[in-house]
N, C-alpha and C positions, 0 to 999 in steps of 0.2 A: 153469555150475559149481553152480547150486540147481535142486533139483526139488520138488516138493512132500512127499515123503517125509523128504527132509534137512532142509528147512524145518520141517517139523513135530516132529521129533526137537530141531533147534535150540532153535526156541521153548520146546519143553517142558523142555530141559536149561536155558536162559539166564533165564527167566521164571519157570514154575512150579514147578522145581525148585531152585532157590538162594536165598540168603537176601537177593539183591540183585533179587530178581525183580520186585518190586513195584515198586523205584525204575525199574527198566528199563522196566515196562511204562509208567509214570508218564510218560517220557522219548520213548518212542515216539507214545503218545499224542499229546503237544504236538507233537513233529515233524512229526505226520500233519496239525495243522492250519495249522502255520507253521513255516518255517525257522527256527533261533533260535541263538544261539551259548550258550556254557556261563553265561556272567554272566546272560544275558536268561531263560535255562533254570531258573538257581539262584533268582531273583528268583519265577517264574512258580511254579516247583512249592514254595517255601518252604523250600527245602534248602540245603547246604552248596557252595560251589563245587568244592571238592576231590571231594565225592563225587559230583557232575554229572561231572566230567570222567574220573573213574574209570570211571564207567558208560559214559560216551560212547566211551571207549578199548575199552571192552570189546566193544559192541556195533559199531563199526568196524573192529575185528581179526574179527569175525565175519560183516562184510559187510552189515550190516542198517541202517546208517547211514553216510554219506559227509560230509565236508566241503566246502562250495562252491568253496572255494578256499584255499590254503595260508596263510594271512597270519595273525598274530595278531588274535584276536577273530573269526575265521572263522566264519557259520552253519553248523550241521549241518542235513542234510536225509536223510529217508529214502531206502537206496538203490534203485536200479533193483529190484532182488531183493525187497525189504520193499514196494515199491508192487504188484509183480505177485503177491506171495501173501499180502498185507494180510488176506483174508479169515482164513487160517490161524492167522496171528501175530495177529489180532484176537482169535480164539478162547482162545488163551493167556491173554490182557491180560483180558479177561472172566473167566476162569477165576480169576486172582490179583486183580483189583480189584473185582469185584463189581459193586455199585451206583454206583461212579466210570466205570464203562464206557460 
């Protein structure tokens, strides 16, 4: 489904080129460290729960994160594609987050 070029274009659009890019970058970095549900991410990142759920949906719709199971409060993790192309994704994250990266 994804190749390096598509992942690069996707991350430029979702992370570098949008207003929510910094939040998405922080979510991806947090999920790289460990799976978490939206409530845990909201607490960890100091953001509103609804903000987190919105950005998780965007990332899930574009194949960068996935739910571990479909029950309420299910944790999210990076998708296989995100793991495979992490170096490309990380480049966009570091452009947006700078010293936080």
